[in-house]
Backbone as CSV, one residue per row, in Angstrom:
resi,resn,N_x,N_y,N_z,CA_x,CA_y,CA_z,C_x,C_y,C_z
1,UNK,0.847,-1.197,0.000,0.000,0.000,0.000,0.879,1.241,0.000
2,UNK,0.419,2.306,-0.643,1.190,3.549,-0.679,0.250,4.727,-0.495
3,UNK,0.710,5.751,0.192,-0.037,6.983,0.354,0.553,8.052,-0.552
4,UNK,-0.293,8.988,-0.987,0.174,10.101,-1.801,0.593,11.245,-0.891
5,UNK,1.684,11.902,-1.248,2.164,13.029,-0.459,2.852,14.012,-1.388
6,UNK,2.183,15.162,-1.666,2.733,16.173,-2.559,3.186,15.572,-3.884
7,UNK,2.386,14.650,-4.398,2.702,14.076,-5.688,3.642,12.896,-5.632
8,UNK,4.164,12.566,-4.465,5.094,11.443,-4.342,4.442,10.323,-3.557
9,UNK,4.847,9.107,-3.827,4.326,7.964,-3.098,5.342,7.486,-2.081
10,UNK,4.854,7.119,-0.892,5.730,6.494,0.084,5.036,5.240,0.586
11,UNK,5.744,4.110,0.552,5.118,2.822,0.852,4.808,2.646,2.333
12,UNK,3.738,1.937,2.611,3.382,1.564,3.976,3.246,0.049,4.026
13,UNK,4.093,-0.585,4.798,4.024,-2.030,4.953,3.001,-2.372,6.031
14,UNK,1.992,-3.094,5.667,0.964,-3.462,6.631,0.409,-4.839,6.290
15,UNK,0.347,-5.693,7.297,-0.207,-7.027,7.099,-1.648,-7.104,7.575
16,UNK,-2.157,-5.997,8.116,-3.515,-5.977,8.649,-4.530,-5.824,7.525
17,UNK,-5.601,-6.626,7.538,-6.648,-6.489,6.517,-7.389,-5.164,6.635
18,UNK,-7.267,-4.515,7.806,-7.932,-3.238,8.018,-7.084,-2.068,7.523
19,UNK,-5.909,-2.384,6.986,-5.047,-1.320,6.485,-4.021,-0.893,7.523
20,UNK,-3.176,0.061,7.182,-2.097,0.483,8.071,-2.603,1.140,9.347
21,UNK,-1.889,0.896,10.429,-2.223,1.525,11.712,-1.712,2.964,11.700
22,UNK,-2.109,3.713,12.708,-1.631,5.089,12.844,-0.108,5.099,12.975
23,UNK,0.436,4.138,13.718,1.882,4.048,13.886,2.597,3.785,12.577
24,UNK,2.041,2.894,11.753,2.633,2.600,10.446,2.580,3.830,9.538
25,UNK,1.474,4.541,9.602,1.353,5.759,8.798,2.347,6.829,9.260
26,UNK,2.527,6.934,10.581,3.466,7.919,11.114,4.897,7.620,10.656
27,UNK,5.311,6.357,10.723,6.664,5.988,10.313,6.861,6.208,8.815
28,UNK,5.834,5.932,8.027,5.917,6.192,6.588,6.059,7.691,6.320
29,UNK,5.310,8.475,7.081,5.405,9.934,6.950,6.807,10.420,7.313
30,UNK,7.385,9.868,8.364,8.732,10.259,8.767,9.754,9.894,7.691
31,UNK,9.592,8.711,7.095,10.519,8.319,6.026,10.447,9.320,4.872
32,UNK,9.226,9.690,4.482,9.071,10.653,3.401,9.691,12.001,3.768
33,UNK,9.430,12.456,4.990,9.939,13.762,5.402,11.468,13.777,5.481
34,UNK,12.073,12.711,5.980,13.531,12.647,6.035,14.115,12.736,4.623
35,UNK,13.514,12.019,3.679,14.000,12.066,2.299,13.796,13.448,1.690
36,UNK,12.640,14.041,1.957,12.331,15.361,1.392,13.210,16.447,2.025
37,UNK,13.470,16.344,3.314,14.367,17.303,3.972,15.766,17.248,3.349
38,UNK,16.258,16.042,3.108,17.584,15.887,2.496,17.590,16.485,1.095
39,UNK,16.496,16.302,0.360,16.383,16.875,-0.982,16.455,18.400,-0.925
40,UNK,15.777,18.998,0.040,15.786,20.457,0.179,17.197,20.967,0.464
41,UNK,17.918,20.276,1.342,19.276,20.705,1.674,20.169,20.604,0.442
42,UNK,20.057,19.500,-0.298,20.866,19.347,-1.518,20.536,20.445,-2.527
43,UNK,19.260,20.766,-2.661,18.845,21.804,-3.606,19.455,23.153,-3.227
44,UNK,19.532,23.450,-1.952,20.183,24.676,-1.479,21.687,24.619,-1.738
45,UNK,22.276,23.475,-1.447,23.717,23.294,-1.602,24.144,23.547,-3.049
46,UNK,23.316,23.093,-3.992,23.635,23.238,-5.413,23.606,24.693,-5.873
47,UNK,22.958,25.558,-5.091,22.833,26.957,-5.493,23.964,27.840,-4.979
48,UNK,24.867,27.273,-4.200,26.002,28.028,-3.672,27.292,27.588,-4.338
49,UNK,28.200,28.529,-4.542,29.518,28.129,-5.019,30.372,27.729,-3.825
50,UNK,31.521,27.173,-4.077,32.351,26.623,-2.997,32.728,27.675,-1.957
51,UNK,33.011,28.895,-2.401,33.414,29.948,-1.466,32.280,30.391,-0.558
52,UNK,31.051,30.146,-0.977,29.897,30.599,-0.191,29.462,29.603,0.874
53,UNK,29.991,28.394,0.840,29.586,27.371,1.801,29.950,27.765,3.237
54,UNK,31.056,28.491,3.401,31.504,28.900,4.736,31.127,30.344,5.067
55,UNK,30.357,30.985,4.179,29.977,32.381,4.415,28.928,32.487,5.512
56,UNK,29.119,33.475,6.398,28.158,33.722,7.474,27.606,35.135,7.343
57,UNK,26.295,35.321,7.518,25.705,36.662,7.418,26.290,37.641,8.437
58,UNK,26.654,37.129,9.607,27.268,37.947,10.657,27.948,37.006,11.655
59,UNK,28.630,37.584,12.627,29.394,36.774,13.585,28.515,35.917,14.483
60,UNK,27.236,36.276,14.599,26.331,35.514,15.473,25.618,34.392,14.719
61,UNK,25.890,34.269,13.427,25.214,33.260,12.606,26.189,32.186,12.149
62,UNK,25.642,31.069,11.730,26.454,29.960,11.215,26.399,29.908,9.699
63,UNK,27.409,29.294,9.111,27.431,29.101,7.665,26.587,27.886,7.290
64,UNK,26.310,27.737,6.007,25.565,26.580,5.529,26.325,25.298,5.840
65,UNK,27.639,25.315,5.637,28.447,24.121,5.915,28.362,23.733,7.388
66,UNK,28.461,24.720,8.280,28.382,24.447,9.719,27.016,23.891,10.103
67,UNK,25.950,24.473,9.548,24.600,24.014,9.868,24.407,22.566,9.429
68,UNK,24.903,22.213,8.254,24.758,20.837,7.761,25.524,19.863,8.639
69,UNK,26.751,20.218,9.017,27.550,19.352,9.893,26.844,19.157,11.226
70,UNK,26.336,20.239,11.793,25.615,20.154,13.072,24.350,19.318,12.943
71,UNK,23.596,19.558,11.890,22.334,18.848,11.697,22.563,17.347,11.550
72,UNK,23.579,16.966,10.799,23.885,15.548,10.627,24.364,14.930,11.940
73,UNK,25.163,15.667,12.700,25.637,15.165,13.986,24.506,14.914,14.956
74,UNK,23.572,15.868,15.025,22.421,15.723,15.919,21.506,14.590,15.471
75,UNK,21.229,14.534,14.166,20.350,13.487,13.645,20.936,12.105,13.892
76,UNK,22.230,11.951,13.655,22.883,10.663,13.868,22.814,10.252,15.340
77,UNK,22.998,11.207,16.247,22.956,10.887,17.672,21.573,10.387,18.083
78,UNK,20.541,11.106,17.661,19.180,10.738,18.056,18.720,9.455,17.373
79,UNK,19.001,9.324,16.082,18.555,8.131,15.368,19.311,6.889,15.817
80,UNK,20.587,7.046,16.157,21.353,5.906,16.675,20.759,5.429,17.986
81,UNK,20.396,6.387,18.853,19.777,6.032,20.133,18.459,5.301,19.909
82,UNK,17.668,5.775,18.953,16.395,5.122,18.666,16.602,3.721,18.098
83,UNK,17.779,3.492,17.503,18.102,2.173,16.984,18.847,1.310,17.968
84,UNK,19.002,1.815,19.210,19.665,1.034,20.261,21.176,1.071,20.215
85,UNK,21.746,2.067,19.521,23.200,2.176,19.449,23.659,3.520,19.996
86,UNK,24.908,3.553,20.443,25.516,4.780,20.941,26.278,5.456,19.809
87,UNK,26.106,6.745,19.663,26.826,7.499,18.637,27.746,8.514,19.308
88,UNK,29.029,8.400,19.043,30.003,9.325,19.616,29.929,10.651,18.864
89,UNK,29.586,11.695,19.583,29.393,12.996,18.946,30.149,14.083,19.697
90,UNK,30.834,14.944,18.950,31.536,16.093,19.518,30.801,17.349,19.060
91,UNK,29.766,17.732,19.810,28.931,18.854,19.385,29.702,20.166,19.250
92,UNK,30.570,20.549,20.219,31.310,21.815,20.059,32.135,21.858,18.775
93,UNK,32.675,20.705,18.360,33.499,20.673,17.141,32.672,20.984,15.900
94,UNK,31.368,20.726,15.964,30.506,21.001,14.814,30.455,22.496,14.508
95,UNK,30.684,23.310,15.541,30.602,24.767,15.388,31.973,25.439,15.387
96,UNK,33.034,24.662,15.301,34.391,25.220,15.323,34.566,26.228,14.196
97,UNK,35.030,27.430,14.551,35.158,28.513,13.568,36.199,28.214,12.498
98,UNK,37.201,27.423,12.853,38.278,27.157,11.902,38.030,25.894,11.080
99,UNK,36.857,25.299,11.249,36.552,24.078,10.513,36.004,24.410,9.137
100,UNK,36.586,23.830,8.112,36.120,24.037,6.742,35.802,22.679,6.128
101,UNK,34.576,22.536,5.642,34.125,21.270,5.075,33.775,21.491,3.611
102,UNK,34.335,20.678,2.737,34.094,20.820,1.312,32.754,20.294,0.865
103,UNK,32.389,20.651,-0.345,31.099,20.268,-0.909,30.908,18.746,-0.947
104,UNK,31.940,18.018,-1.408,31.812,16.578,-1.528,31.645,15.919,-0.164
105,UNK,32.372,16.414,0.843,32.245,15.876,2.193,30.848,16.128,2.744
106,UNK,30.288,17.301,2.453,28.933,17.612,2.913,27.913,16.691,2.252
107,UNK,28.089,16.444,0.954,27.187,15.530,0.259,27.249,14.123,0.845
108,UNK,28.465,13.649,1.089,28.637,12.306,1.656,28.030,12.219,3.047
109,UNK,28.195,13.292,3.828,27.642,13.335,5.181,26.121,13.292,5.143
110,UNK,25.536,14.055,4.233,24.072,14.046,4.066,23.580,12.669,3.649
111,UNK,24.261,12.074,2.676,23.839,10.768,2.162,23.924,9.678,3.227
112,UNK,25.031,9.664,3.978,25.201,8.624,4.998,24.223,8.812,6.149
113,UNK,23.942,10.075,6.502,22.980,10.352,7.569,21.583,9.919,7.158
114,UNK,21.199,10.219,5.922,19.882,9.818,5.434,19.772,8.299,5.361
115,UNK,20.778,7.652,4.834,20.764,6.191,4.709,20.607,5.535,6.078
116,UNK,21.381,5.998,7.055,21.315,5.433,8.400,19.951,5.696,9.034
117,UNK,19.420,6.899,8.834,18.128,7.256,9.419,16.999,6.411,8.840
118,UNK,17.018,6.209,7.525,15.972,5.409,6.890,16.038,3.950,7.336
119,UNK,17.254,3.454,7.562,17.405,2.083,8.071,16.813,1.966,9.466
120,UNK,17.060,2.969,10.309,16.515,2.949,11.675,14.992,3.008,11.629
121,UNK,14.452,3.829,10.756,12.998,3.932,10.642,12.390,2.626,10.147
122,UNK,13.056,1.961,9.233,12.548,0.693,8.704,12.567,-0.400,9.757
123,UNK,13.557,-0.333,10.655,13.685,-1.357,11.695,12.768,-1.110,12.890
124,UNK,12.258,0.102,13.018,11.461,0.456,14.190,10.039,-0.091,14.080
125,UNK,9.633,-0.838,15.075,8.281,-1.387,15.099,7.288,-0.330,15.583
126,UNK,6.143,-0.187,14.917,5.146,0.803,15.337,4.746,0.667,16.804
127,UNK,4.752,-0.560,17.315,4.350,-0.790,18.705,5.285,-0.111,19.702
128,UNK,6.515,0.227,19.260,7.482,0.838,20.168,7.355,2.357,20.242
129,UNK,6.516,2.942,19.417,6.426,4.394,19.362,6.016,5.021,20.691
130,UNK,5.312,4.281,21.518,4.893,4.819,22.815,5.905,4.522,23.921
131,UNK,6.939,3.725,23.618,7.975,3.448,24.617,8.771,4.710,24.930
132,UNK,9.359,4.759,26.114,10.157,5.919,26.520,11.633,5.691,26.236
133,UNK,12.322,6.777,25.945,13.756,6.727,25.692,14.375,8.036,26.175
134,UNK,15.615,7.967,26.669,16.320,9.159,27.136,17.430,9.477,26.144
135,UNK,17.389,10.688,25.565,18.416,11.154,24.632,18.820,12.563,25.036
136,UNK,20.097,12.787,25.203,20.626,14.085,25.632,19.993,14.546,26.942
137,UNK,19.624,13.608,27.776,19.030,13.952,29.063,17.540,14.209,29.014
138,UNK,16.947,14.131,27.826,15.504,14.356,27.677,14.783,13.018,27.572
139,UNK,13.708,12.866,28.335,12.896,11.662,28.275,11.684,11.922,27.392
140,UNK,11.578,11.141,26.334,10.465,11.275,25.399,10.000,9.897,24.955
141,UNK,8.846,9.860,24.352,8.436,8.637,23.668,9.221,8.558,22.362
142,UNK,9.281,7.373,21.777,9.941,7.223,20.480,9.264,8.132,19.445
143,UNK,7.938,8.217,19.501,7.194,9.050,18.561,7.618,10.515,18.692
144,UNK,7.658,11.010,19.924,8.034,12.404,20.146,9.483,12.652,19.739
145,UNK,10.352,11.699,20.014,11.761,11.847,19.644,11.912,11.979,18.127
146,UNK,11.185,11.153,17.381,11.243,11.239,15.923,10.705,12.582,15.443
147,UNK,9.631,13.022,16.059,9.066,14.321,15.701,10.080,15.432,15.967
148,UNK,10.783,15.355,17.093,11.790,16.362,17.443,12.925,16.394,16.423
149,UNK,13.354,15.211,15.978,14.439,15.142,14.990,14.016,15.821,13.693
150,UNK,12.823,15.511,13.201,12.374,16.087,11.934,12.123,17.579,12.080
151,UNK,11.568,17.996,13.200,11.334,19.428,13.419,12.659,20.183,13.468
152,UNK,13.671,19.593,14.095,15.009,20.189,14.157,15.573,20.357,12.746
153,UNK,15.363,19.354,11.903,15.816,19.446,10.519,15.111,20.598,9.807
154,UNK,13.798,20.685,9.979,13.017,21.723,9.307,13.463,23.118,9.733
155,UNK,13.743,23.300,11.019,14.178,24.602,11.524,15.484,25.035,10.857
156,UNK,16.434,24.103,10.763,17.726,24.451,10.176,17.656,24.585,8.660
157,UNK,16.744,23.867,8.013,16.557,24.041,6.580,16.092,25.468,6.293
158,UNK,15.247,25.999,7.165,14.827,27.393,7.026,16.012,28.342,7.088
159,UNK,16.955,28.083,7.990,18.156,28.917,8.093,19.010,28.801,6.832
160,UNK,19.184,27.554,6.370,19.982,27.331,5.163,19.364,28.053,3.970
161,UNK,18.053,27.903,3.811,17.362,28.539,2.689,17.497,30.058,2.755
162,UNK,17.421,30.625,3.950,17.530,32.079,4.089,18.914,32.570,3.661
163,UNK,19.956,31.828,4.052,21.310,32.210,3.658,21.464,32.150,2.139
164,UNK,20.924,31.090,1.535,21.008,30.966,0.073,20.243,32.107,-0.594
165,UNK,19.096,32.498,-0.036,18.331,33.617,-0.600,19.109,34.924,-0.500
166,UNK,19.858,35.105,0.592,20.679,36.300,0.723,21.719,36.370,-0.382
167,UNK,22.210,35.218,-0.802,23.226,35.165,-1.851,22.634,35.210,-3.255
168,UNK,21.506,34.538,-3.470,20.963,34.409,-4.820,19.869,35.434,-5.129
169,UNK,19.239,35.986,-4.106,18.181,36.959,-4.343,17.030,36.368,-5.144
170,UNK,16.612,37.088,-6.173,15.471,36.638,-6.980,15.791,35.399,-7.813
171,UNK,17.072,35.021,-7.887,17.458,33.827,-8.643,17.348,32.553,-7.800
172,UNK,16.943,32.702,-6.554,16.808,31.547,-5.669,15.813,30.551,-6.244
173,UNK,16.212,29.276,-6.288,15.335,28.227,-6.802,14.487,27.676,-5.666
174,UNK,13.198,27.736,-5.826,12.255,27.370,-4.773,12.451,25.941,-4.282
175,UNK,12.129,25.730,-3.017,12.175,24.392,-2.419,10.813,23.706,-2.494
176,UNK,9.893,24.341,-3.170,8.567,23.762,-3.330,8.194,23.792,-4.802
177,UNK,7.798,22.656,-5.350,7.428,22.560,-6.757,5.982,22.078,-6.857
178,UNK,5.092,22.884,-7.406,3.693,22.462,-7.529,3.552,21.304,-8.504
179,UNK,2.588,20.425,-8.220,2.371,19.242,-9.040,1.230,19.413,-10.040
180,UNK,0.424,20.463,-9.884,-0.712,20.650,-10.779,-1.089,22.122,-10.827
181,UNK,-2.056,22.464,-11.666,-2.455,23.863,-11.850,-3.055,24.460,-10.582
182,UNK,-3.789,23.631,-9.820,-4.407,24.130,-8.592,-3.351,24.562,-7.587
183,UNK,-2.312,23.726,-7.430,-1.229,24.085,-6.507,-0.475,25.314,-7.006
184,UNK,-0.264,25.391,-8.315,0.475,26.523,-8.881,-0.271,27.839,-8.669
185,UNK,-1.620,27.765,-8.650,-2.437,28.965,-8.474,-2.656,29.315,-7.013
186,UNK,-2.216,28.424,-6.106,-2.440,28.641,-4.677,-1.700,29.879,-4.182
187,UNK,-2.341,30.681,-3.300,-1.653,31.852,-2.723,-0.476,31.445,-1.854
188,UNK,-0.417,30.154,-1.480,0.697,29.670,-0.670,1.910,29.317,-1.526
189,UNK,1.781,29.440,-2.840,2.907,29.147,-3.726,3.878,30.302,-3.834
190,UNK,3.496,31.477,-3.276,4.372,32.641,-3.256,4.857,33.026,-4.661
191,UNK,3.959,32.868,-5.634,4.288,33.310,-6.978,5.139,32.348,-7.779
192,UNK,5.461,31.214,-7.224,6.306,30.250,-7.964,5.503,29.628,-9.084
193,UNK,6.110,29.571,-10.264,5.427,28.985,-11.424,6.310,27.895,-12.014
194,UNK,5.797,26.708,-12.037,6.572,25.585,-12.556,6.442,25.518,-14.069
195,UNK,7.546,25.260,-14.790,7.489,25.128,-16.236,6.515,24.019,-16.633
196,UNK,5.707,24.286,-17.644,4.780,23.272,-18.130,3.421,23.313,-17.482
197,UNK,3.278,24.108,-16.413,1.972,24.231,-15.737,1.362,25.556,-16.134
198,UNK,0.273,25.510,-16.883,-0.370,26.731,-17.382,-1.579,27.105,-16.530
């Protein structure tokens, strides 16, 4: 079985004749969102040249490269815990001012983080979503922990997109692509017009 989501299909494995449970639907939604979040980051990354990856709007802000390194470090820590493994993480090093990470390393980091996260989601049984787990000193259910990870990704994607917009201005390539004429005409499309949609 598959559900539709913004024009894309994401599979739901269910052996129940009554269809997928709420837990199965939630995990399928998380898989889709993790993949879509990674796509958004890559789309932003492609719009910057190499010299702009370490650019910061001001001394109180982080660069796109730093945000990606931090986001992958945090995601790996939380997803590893949800998979029953310990992940060694040096959070202060993620924000080191003298750290420079190249484009290829960032791509590899994104790919490996997504691959590991999707494996953890595939292995997670829906029945465990209500179980409690402690990560970074916070006690949450597995469901809430997954929600926190995806929300954290979304927050930082907003920062990344804003930095890219500062650099590209009106040439910024949207992170949202309408699938039909109705979506293209929506006031929530912010004027974005997809080629081929009249």
